C-alpha positions as CSV (number, residue, x, y, z in Angstrom):
1,X,-0.5,12.1,-20.8
2,X,-3.3,9.6,-20.1
3,X,-3.2,7.1,-17.3
4,X,-2.6,4.4,-19.9
5,X,0.4,6.4,-21.3
6,X,1.7,6.9,-17.8
7,X,1.6,3.2,-17.0
8,X,3.3,2.4,-20.3
9,X,6.2,4.9,-19.9
10,X,6.7,4.7,-16.2
11,X,6.0,1.1,-15.3
12,X,9.4,0.7,-13.8
13,X,8.8,3.7,-11.5
14,X,5.5,2.2,-10.5
15,X,7.2,-1.1,-9.7
16,X,9.9,0.5,-7.5
17,X,7.3,2.7,-5.8
18,X,5.1,-0.3,-5.0
19,X,8.0,-2.4,-3.8
20,X,9.4,0.3,-1.5
21,X,5.9,1.0,-0.1
22,X,6.0,-2.6,1.1
23,X,7.9,-1.2,4.1
24,X,4.5,0.1,5.3
25,X,3.3,-3.5,5.4
26,X,5.9,-4.1,8.1
27,X,5.2,-0.8,9.8
28,X,1.4,-1.4,9.7
29,X,1.8,-4.9,11.2
30,X,4.2,-3.8,13.9
31,X,2.3,-0.7,15.1
32,X,-1.1,-2.3,15.3
33,X,-0.2,-5.8,16.7
34,X,0.3,-4.5,20.2
35,X,-3.3,-3.1,20.3
36,X,-4.7,-6.5,19.3
37,X,-3.1,-8.0,22.4
38,X,-5.4,-6.1,24.7
39,X,-7.9,-8.9,24.0
40,X,-5.4,-11.7,23.6
41,X,-6.0,-14.4,26.4
42,X,-2.3,-15.5,26.8
43,X,-1.1,-11.9,26.8
44,X,-3.7,-10.9,29.3
45,X,-2.8,-13.7,31.7
46,X,1.0,-12.9,31.4
47,X,0.8,-9.1,31.8
48,X,-2.8,-8.3,32.9
49,X,-4.4,-7.6,36.3
50,X,-7.4,-9.5,37.6
51,X,-10.8,-8.0,36.6
52,X,-13.5,-10.6,37.1
53,X,-16.4,-10.1,34.7
54,X,-14.5,-7.6,32.4
55,X,-14.1,-10.2,29.7
56,X,-13.9,-14.0,29.2
57,X,-10.4,-14.3,30.5
58,X,-11.0,-12.2,33.7
59,X,-7.8,-10.1,33.2
60,X,-7.3,-6.7,31.6
61,X,-4.4,-4.4,30.7
62,X,-4.9,-1.3,32.8
63,X,-5.7,1.9,30.9
64,X,-2.5,3.6,31.9
65,X,-0.4,0.7,30.6
66,X,-2.4,0.7,27.3
67,X,-1.6,4.3,27.0
68,X,2.1,3.7,27.6
69,X,2.3,0.9,25.1
70,X,0.4,2.8,22.4
71,X,2.2,6.0,23.0
72,X,5.7,4.4,23.2
73,X,5.8,3.8,19.4
74,X,4.4,7.2,18.8
75,X,7.1,8.8,20.9
76,X,9.8,6.8,19.1
77,X,8.1,7.7,15.8
78,X,8.5,11.4,16.5
79,X,12.2,10.9,17.1
80,X,12.5,8.9,13.9
81,X,10.6,11.4,11.9
82,X,12.8,14.3,13.1
83,X,16.0,12.2,12.3
84,X,14.6,11.3,8.9
85,X,13.8,14.9,7.9
86,X,17.4,15.9,8.5
87,X,19.2,12.7,7.4
88,X,17.2,12.1,4.2
89,X,18.2,15.5,2.8
90,X,21.8,15.0,3.9
91,X,22.6,11.4,3.1
92,X,19.7,10.4,0.7
93,X,16.6,8.3,1.4
94,X,18.2,5.0,0.4
95,X,21.0,5.1,3.0
96,X,18.6,6.2,5.8
97,X,16.1,3.5,4.9
98,X,18.8,0.7,5.0
99,X,20.2,1.9,8.3
100,X,16.6,1.9,9.8
101,X,16.0,-1.6,8.6
102,X,19.2,-2.9,10.3
103,X,18.3,-1.0,13.5
104,X,14.8,-2.4,13.6
105,X,16.2,-5.9,13.3
106,X,18.0,-5.5,16.6
107,X,15.1,-3.7,18.4
108,X,12.7,-6.5,17.7
109,X,14.7,-8.7,20.1
110,X,13.6,-6.6,23.0
111,X,9.9,-7.2,22.1
112,X,10.3,-10.9,21.7
113,X,12.0,-11.5,25.0
114,X,10.3,-8.9,27.1
115,X,9.3,-10.1,30.6
116,X,7.4,-7.1,31.8
117,X,5.2,-4.3,30.5
118,X,8.1,-1.9,31.1
119,X,10.3,-3.7,28.7
120,X,7.5,-3.8,26.1
121,X,7.1,0.0,26.4
122,X,10.9,0.5,26.0
123,X,10.8,-1.8,22.9
124,X,7.9,0.1,21.4
125,X,9.9,3.4,21.8
126,X,13.0,2.0,20.2
127,X,11.1,0.3,17.3
128,X,9.1,3.5,16.8
129,X,12.3,5.3,15.6
130,X,12.7,3.2,12.3
131,X,9.0,3.0,11.9
132,X,8.9,6.9,11.8
133,X,11.5,6.7,8.9
134,X,9.3,4.2,7.0
135,X,6.2,6.5,7.4
136,X,7.7,9.4,5.4
137,X,10.3,8.0,3.0
138,X,7.8,5.7,1.1
139,X,5.2,8.5,0.6
140,X,7.8,11.0,-0.6
141,X,9.4,8.4,-3.0
142,X,6.0,7.6,-4.5
143,X,5.3,11.2,-5.1
144,X,8.7,12.0,-6.7
145,X,9.2,9.1,-9.1
146,X,5.7,9.0,-10.8
147,X,4.0,11.3,-13.2
148,X,1.1,13.6,-12.3
149,X,-1.5,11.1,-13.7
150,X,-0.3,8.3,-11.4
151,X,1.0,10.3,-8.5
152,X,-2.3,10.1,-6.5
153,X,-2.8,6.4,-7.1
154,X,0.7,5.5,-6.0
155,X,0.5,7.7,-2.9
156,X,-2.8,6.1,-2.0
157,X,-1.3,2.7,-2.5
158,X,0.8,3.4,0.7
159,X,-2.5,3.1,2.6
160,X,-3.2,-0.3,1.1
161,X,0.2,-1.5,2.2
162,X,-0.5,-0.3,5.7
163,X,-3.8,-2.1,5.5
164,X,-2.1,-5.4,4.5
165,X,0.1,-5.1,7.5
166,X,-2.9,-4.5,9.8
167,X,-4.7,-7.5,8.3
168,X,-1.7,-9.8,8.7
169,X,-1.4,-8.8,12.3
170,X,-5.1,-9.4,13.0
171,X,-4.8,-12.9,11.4
172,X,-1.6,-13.9,13.2
173,X,-3.0,-12.7,16.6
174,X,-6.3,-14.5,16.0
175,X,-4.5,-17.7,15.1
176,X,-2.5,-17.6,18.3
177,X,-5.5,-16.8,20.7
178,X,-5.8,-20.5,21.5
179,X,-2.3,-20.8,22.8
180,X,-1.7,-20.8,26.5
181,X,2.1,-20.3,26.7
182,X,4.2,-17.1,26.3
183,X,5.0,-18.2,22.7
184,X,1.3,-17.4,21.8
185,X,2.1,-13.7,22.1
186,X,5.8,-13.9,21.1
187,X,5.2,-15.5,17.7
188,X,3.4,-12.4,16.3
189,X,6.5,-10.4,17.3
190,X,8.9,-12.9,15.8
191,X,7.1,-12.8,12.4
192,X,8.3,-9.2,12.1
193,X,11.8,-10.5,11.1
194,X,10.3,-12.0,7.9
195,X,10.4,-8.6,6.1
196,X,13.9,-7.6,7.0
197,X,16.0,-9.3,4.4
198,X,13.7,-8.9,1.4
199,X,13.1,-5.2,2.2
200,X,16.8,-4.5,2.6
201,X,17.5,-6.1,-0.8
202,X,14.7,-4.0,-2.5
203,X,16.1,-0.8,-1.1
204,X,19.7,-1.7,-2.1
205,X,18.8,-2.1,-5.8
206,X,16.2,0.7,-6.0
207,X,17.0,3.9,-8.0
208,X,17.7,7.1,-6.1
209,X,15.0,9.7,-6.3
210,X,15.9,12.1,-9.2
211,X,14.4,15.1,-7.2
212,X,16.9,14.5,-4.4
213,X,19.8,14.3,-7.0
214,X,18.6,17.6,-8.6
215,X,18.5,19.3,-5.2
216,X,22.1,18.2,-4.7
217,X,23.0,19.5,-8.2
218,X,23.9,15.9,-9.4
219,X,22.2,16.3,-12.7
220,X,24.0,13.5,-14.6
221,X,23.0,11.1,-11.9
222,X,19.4,12.5,-12.0
223,X,19.2,11.7,-15.7
224,X,20.5,8.2,-15.1
225,X,17.9,7.7,-12.3
226,X,15.1,8.9,-14.7
227,X,16.3,6.4,-17.3
228,X,16.0,3.6,-14.7
229,X,12.5,4.7,-13.8
230,X,11.2,5.0,-17.4
231,X,10.6,2.7,-20.4
232,X,13.3,3.4,-23.1
233,X,11.0,2.3,-25.8
234,X,8.8,5.4,-25.2
235,X,11.2,7.8,-23.6
236,X,13.9,9.3,-25.8
237,X,17.2,10.6,-24.4
238,X,16.0,14.1,-25.0
239,X,12.9,13.4,-23.1
240,X,15.0,12.4,-20.1
241,X,17.0,15.7,-20.3
242,X,13.7,17.6,-20.6
243,X,12.3,15.8,-17.5
244,X,15.4,16.8,-15.4
245,X,15.3,20.3,-16.8
246,X,11.7,20.6,-15.5
247,X,12.8,19.4,-12.1
248,X,15.6,22.0,-12.1
249,X,13.1,24.7,-13.2
250,X,10.6,23.8,-10.4
251,X,13.5,23.7,-7.9
252,X,14.7,27.1,-8.9
253,X,11.2,28.5,-8.9
254,X,10.8,27.4,-5.3
255,X,14.2,28.7,-4.3
256,X,13.3,32.1,-5.7
257,X,10.1,32.1,-3.7
258,X,11.8,31.1,-0.5
259,X,15.4,30.1,0.0
260,X,16.3,27.3,2.5
261,X,15.1,23.8,3.4
262,X,15.1,23.9,7.2
263,X,12.2,23.1,9.4
264,X,11.8,26.8,10.2
265,X,11.2,27.5,6.5
266,X,8.2,25.2,6.6
267,X,6.5,27.9,8.8
268,X,7.5,30.9,6.7
269,X,5.7,32.7,3.9
270,X,3.5,30.5,1.6
271,X,5.1,27.4,3.1
272,X,3.3,28.0,6.4
273,X,-0.1,27.4,4.8
274,X,1.1,24.3,3.0
275,X,2.6,22.9,6.2
276,X,-0.6,23.7,8.2
277,X,-2.7,21.8,5.6
278,X,-0.4,18.8,5.6
279,X,-0.3,18.6,9.4
280,X,-4.1,18.9,9.7
281,X,-4.8,16.4,7.0
282,X,-2.8,13.8,8.9
283,X,-4.1,14.8,12.4
284,X,-7.7,14.7,11.1
285,X,-7.4,11.0,10.5
286,X,-7.4,10.5,14.3
287,X,-9.8,13.4,15.0
288,X,-12.2,11.6,12.8
289,X,-12.6,8.8,15.3
290,X,-10.2,6.3,13.7
291,X,-9.0,5.1,17.1
292,X,-12.3,3.3,17.7
293,X,-11.4,1.1,14.7
294,X,-7.8,0.8,15.9
295,X,-9.1,-0.5,19.3
296,X,-11.6,-2.7,17.4
297,X,-11.2,-5.8,19.6
298,X,-11.6,-3.9,22.9
299,X,-14.5,-1.8,21.5
300,X,-16.4,-4.9,20.3
301,X,-15.9,-6.8,23.6
302,X,-17.1,-3.7,25.5
303,X,-20.2,-3.7,23.3
304,X,-21.0,-7.3,24.4
305,X,-19.4,-9.4,21.7
306,X,-17.4,-12.6,22.5
307,X,-13.6,-12.6,22.2
308,X,-13.4,-15.1,19.2
309,X,-16.1,-13.2,17.3
310,X,-14.5,-9.9,18.1
311,X,-11.2,-11.0,16.6
312,X,-13.0,-12.3,13.5
313,X,-14.9,-9.0,13.0
314,X,-11.6,-7.1,13.6
315,X,-10.1,-8.9,10.7
316,X,-13.0,-8.0,8.5
317,X,-12.7,-4.3,9.5
318,X,-8.9,-4.4,8.8
319,X,-9.4,-6.1,5.4
320,X,-11.3,-3.0,4.3
321,X,-8.1,-1.0,4.3
322,X,-7.1,-2.9,1.2
323,X,-10.5,-2.9,-0.5
324,X,-11.1,0.7,0.4
325,X,-7.8,1.8,-1.3
326,X,-8.9,0.1,-4.5
327,X,-12.3,1.9,-4.3
328,X,-10.5,5.2,-3.7
329,X,-8.6,4.7,-7.0
330,X,-12.0,4.6,-8.8
331,X,-13.3,7.6,-6.9
332,X,-10.2,9.6,-7.7
333,X,-10.9,9.0,-11.4
334,X,-14.2,10.9,-11.1
335,X,-13.9,13.2,-8.1
336,X,-11.2,15.5,-6.7
337,X,-9.2,15.0,-3.6
338,X,-10.9,17.8,-1.7
339,X,-14.4,16.5,-2.4
340,X,-13.7,12.9,-1.4
341,X,-11.9,13.8,1.8
342,X,-14.5,16.4,2.9
343,X,-17.5,14.1,2.1
344,X,-15.8,11.2,3.8
345,X,-15.2,13.3,7.0
346,X,-18.9,14.3,7.0
347,X,-20.0,10.7,6.7
348,X,-17.7,9.7,9.6
349,X,-19.4,12.3,11.8
350,X,-22.8,11.0,10.9
351,X,-22.0,7.4,11.6
352,X,-20.2,8.2,14.8
353,X,-23.2,10.1,16.1
354,X,-25.3,7.0,15.5
355,X,-22.8,4.8,17.4
356,X,-22.9,7.3,20.3
357,X,-26.7,7.1,20.4
358,X,-26.6,3.3,20.7
359,X,-24.8,3.8,24.0
360,X,-28.0,5.2,25.6
361,X,-30.1,2.1,25.2
362,X,-31.9,1.0,28.3
363,X,-29.9,-0.9,30.9
364,X,-30.2,-4.6,30.3
365,X,-30.4,-4.0,26.6
366,X,-26.9,-2.6,26.1
367,X,-25.4,-6.0,25.5
368,X,-28.4,-7.5,23.8
369,X,-28.2,-9.2,20.4
370,X,-30.0,-6.3,18.6
371,X,-27.8,-3.6,20.0
372,X,-24.6,-5.5,19.5
373,X,-25.5,-6.3,15.9
374,X,-26.3,-2.6,15.2
375,X,-23.0,-1.5,16.9
376,X,-21.1,-4.0,14.6
377,X,-22.9,-2.6,11.5
378,X,-22.1,1.1,12.5
379,X,-18.5,0.3,13.3
380,X,-18.2,-1.4,9.9
381,X,-19.8,1.7,8.3
382,X,-17.1,3.9,10.0
383,X,-14.4,1.6,8.7
384,X,-15.9,1.6,5.2
385,X,-15.9,5.4,5.1
386,X,-12.4,5.8,6.6
387,X,-10.8,3.3,4.2
388,X,-12.4,4.7,1.1
389,X,-11.7,8.4,1.7
390,X,-9.7,9.7,4.6
391,X,-7.1,6.8,4.8
392,X,-5.8,6.7,1.2
393,X,-6.5,10.3,0.3
394,X,-4.5,11.5,3.3
395,X,-1.2,10.2,1.7
396,X,-2.1,11.6,-1.7
397,X,-2.8,15.1,-0.4
398,X,0.3,15.5,1.8
399,X,2.5,14.2,-1.1
400,X,1.0,16.9,-3.4
401,X,0.4,19.9,-1.1
402,X,4.0,20.4,0.0
403,X,6.7,22.1,-2.0
404,X,9.3,19.8,-3.6
405,X,12.2,21.3,-1.7
406,X,10.5,20.9,1.7
407,X,8.6,17.7,0.9
408,X,10.6,15.4,3.3
409,X,10.3,17.9,6.2
410,X,6.6,18.7,5.4
411,X,5.7,15.1,5.5
412,X,7.8,14.6,8.7
413,X,5.9,17.5,10.4
414,X,2.5,16.2,9.2
415,X,3.4,12.7,10.6
416,X,4.5,14.3,13.9
417,X,1.1,16.0,14.1
418,X,-0.4,12.5,13.6
419,X,1.8,11.0,16.3
420,X,1.0,13.8,18.8
421,X,-2.7,13.3,18.2
422,X,-2.0,9.5,18.5
423,X,-0.5,10.1,21.9
424,X,-3.5,12.2,23.0
425,X,-5.9,9.5,21.7
426,X,-3.7,6.8,23.3
427,X,-4.4,8.5,26.7
428,X,-8.1,9.1,26.4
429,X,-9.4,6.3,24.2
430,X,-8.4,3.4,26.6
431,X,-10.1,5.4,29.4
432,X,-13.2,5.9,27.3
433,X,-13.5,2.2,26.7
434,X,-11.9,0.8,29.9
435,X,-14.3,-0.9,32.3
436,X,-12.3,0.5,35.3
437,X,-12.0,4.0,33.9
438,X,-14.6,6.2,32.2
439,X,-16.5,3.2,30.7
440,X,-18.2,5.2,28.0
441,X,-18.4,2.3,25.6
442,X,-20.4,3.2,22.4
443,X,-21.1,6.6,23.9
444,X,-17.6,7.5,22.8
445,X,-19.0,8.0,19.3
446,X,-20.7,11.2,20.4
447,X,-17.3,12.8,21.3
448,X,-15.6,11.7,18.1
449,X,-18.7,12.6,16.0
450,X,-18.4,16.2,17.2
451,X,-14.7,16.2,16.4
452,X,-15.3,14.9,12.9
453,X,-18.0,17.6,12.3
454,X,-15.5,20.3,13.2
455,X,-12.9,18.7,10.8
456,X,-15.5,18.8,8.0
457,X,-15.9,22.5,8.5
458,X,-12.1,22.9,8.3
459,X,-11.9,20.9,5.1
460,X,-14.4,23.3,3.4
461,X,-12.4,26.4,4.5
462,X,-8.8,25.3,4.1
463,X,-8.4,22.1,2.1
464,X,-7.4,22.9,-1.6
465,X,-7.9,20.7,-4.7
466,X,-4.5,19.4,-5.8
467,X,-5.4,16.8,-8.5
468,X,-4.1,17.2,-12.1
469,X,-1.7,20.0,-11.0
470,X,2.0,20.0,-11.6
471,X,4.2,21.0,-8.7
472,X,5.0,24.3,-10.4
473,X,1.3,25.1,-10.7
474,X,0.7,24.3,-7.1
475,X,3.6,26.6,-6.1
476,X,2.0,29.5,-7.9
477,X,-1.5,28.9,-6.5
478,X,-0.1,29.0,-3.0
479,X,2.1,32.0,-3.8
480,X,-0.9,34.0,-4.9
481,X,-2.9,33.0,-1.9
482,X,-5.7,31.5,-3.9
483,X,-8.6,30.4,-1.5
484,X,-9.0,26.6,-1.1
485,X,-12.4,26.5,-2.7
486,X,-11.0,28.2,-5.9
487,X,-8.0,26.0,-6.5
488,X,-9.9,23.8,-9.0
489,X,-11.3,26.7,-11.1
490,X,-8.2,28.9,-11.1
491,X,-6.1,28.8,-14.3
492,X,-2.3,28.8,-14.0
493,X,0.4,29.4,-16.6
494,X,3.8,28.8,-15.0
495,X,5.8,29.9,-18.1
496,X,4.0,33.1,-18.9
497,X,6.6,35.6,-17.8
498,X,10.4,35.4,-17.7
499,X,12.4,37.6,-15.3
500,X,15.8,36.2,-16.2
501,X,17.3,33.5,-18.4
502,X,17.0,30.7,-15.9
503,X,13.8,31.1,-13.9
504,X,10.3,31.5,-15.3
505,X,7.9,33.2,-12.9
506,X,4.3,32.8,-13.8
507,X,1.1,34.7,-13.2
508,X,-2.2,33.3,-12.1
509,X,-5.4,33.8,-14.1
510,X,-8.4,33.5,-11.9
511,X,-11.3,32.0,-13.8
512,X,-13.6,34.7,-15.1
513,X,-11.3,37.6,-14.1
514,X,-8.4,39.6,-15.6
515,X,-4.9,38.4,-15.4
516,X,-2.9,39.1,-12.3
């Protein structure tokens, strides 16, 4: 099937996947908006402490409170992720998603009417629980309802939605920087309610994932779901039955390899390697130095750039999440997932080392026009690299590398790895940039450049190529312990050998070698 054929026959699946991924717009907006407040004048006057000369306002949010606010949503996200991994398998992703939307509606009240940093931290923890649900359900849904040819693009689209949310938060926060009352920082929180009703309606009418129904042995409903996700002009009734039969076959193949769908199973047998890769791919997003972009406003002001210009540049950086995802679609048409991700990580390391070197300019020149301009360019280069490779490809890889039976839990574990790293970064990055803490400024790039280099080495040794492979083929490649750098050249026939009437167990033919 070509991409054109996939679009023609599965355009309904594409539509539903894109609509449900819209939840990530809400999540991206919510998670990032609090970080933008660290340079917001009204927010700093309301919750900050005096720090003459630190910025134009003369107030800062202490590093320990920045860590608490950033880590609050991460802690709540871990709780939500663990709940989702269990609840989605038991009750189905639709019910879990709708309950999460209702819960978030109530939790936003705490944010809007908070009168202290303590209340804001509590609100971040509570809101982080439904955000954790959004993070995994949308990625899993995109990978399950679309054909192989479109799977990577729809999973990467999740990153674009996250970017839209970040861009919206940047624009809203910038628009309120001139306000002097508490409503200047409350309005960005209030806007979060805009998504609630439309998103709930979308989830209510969306088709259930056919893979979930197959795992529950509800095959008639699975066929009905496939019919809702495909174009009846091109998909015949027998094709629908064949599609569900393939899902049953893949599910049985995985059950024969390893029975069970618990979290413990994710760390047993061949699933241990798949879980490790999923967790590392997500964790490496932060190990690549992404936090310097996430703290863009503060980083730019530390580098000597005015508050208004810093917010404008931050909007430009965040807009690249959308543009970068579109560019990644083009790159995926010509290159494999492994190549794009590994090269992107290497480029991140290179650019971060340059940023770190700028921190050693002579005293008195650090905040000069030339150095500030160069810092802006290098930070933009980091954002360009991240948004065209690591950001969108991360969602594609984790959606493909996990087994279908353990996909929800594998994505949950990978996102937990991200949240744990986010907590660690939330502790050290504010101190790296804080004027009253370590005050590294651009020198922070050296630390993250070294981290990104080590991640590049890991990608070469452990990250496999998953493009153009069915889930059954990937199961066999992992079962036969094929090295990561040989995934692309290894030939797989998942129907070569039958051991009973129901399950076909395949053998792997390594390129240029006898059959095994």
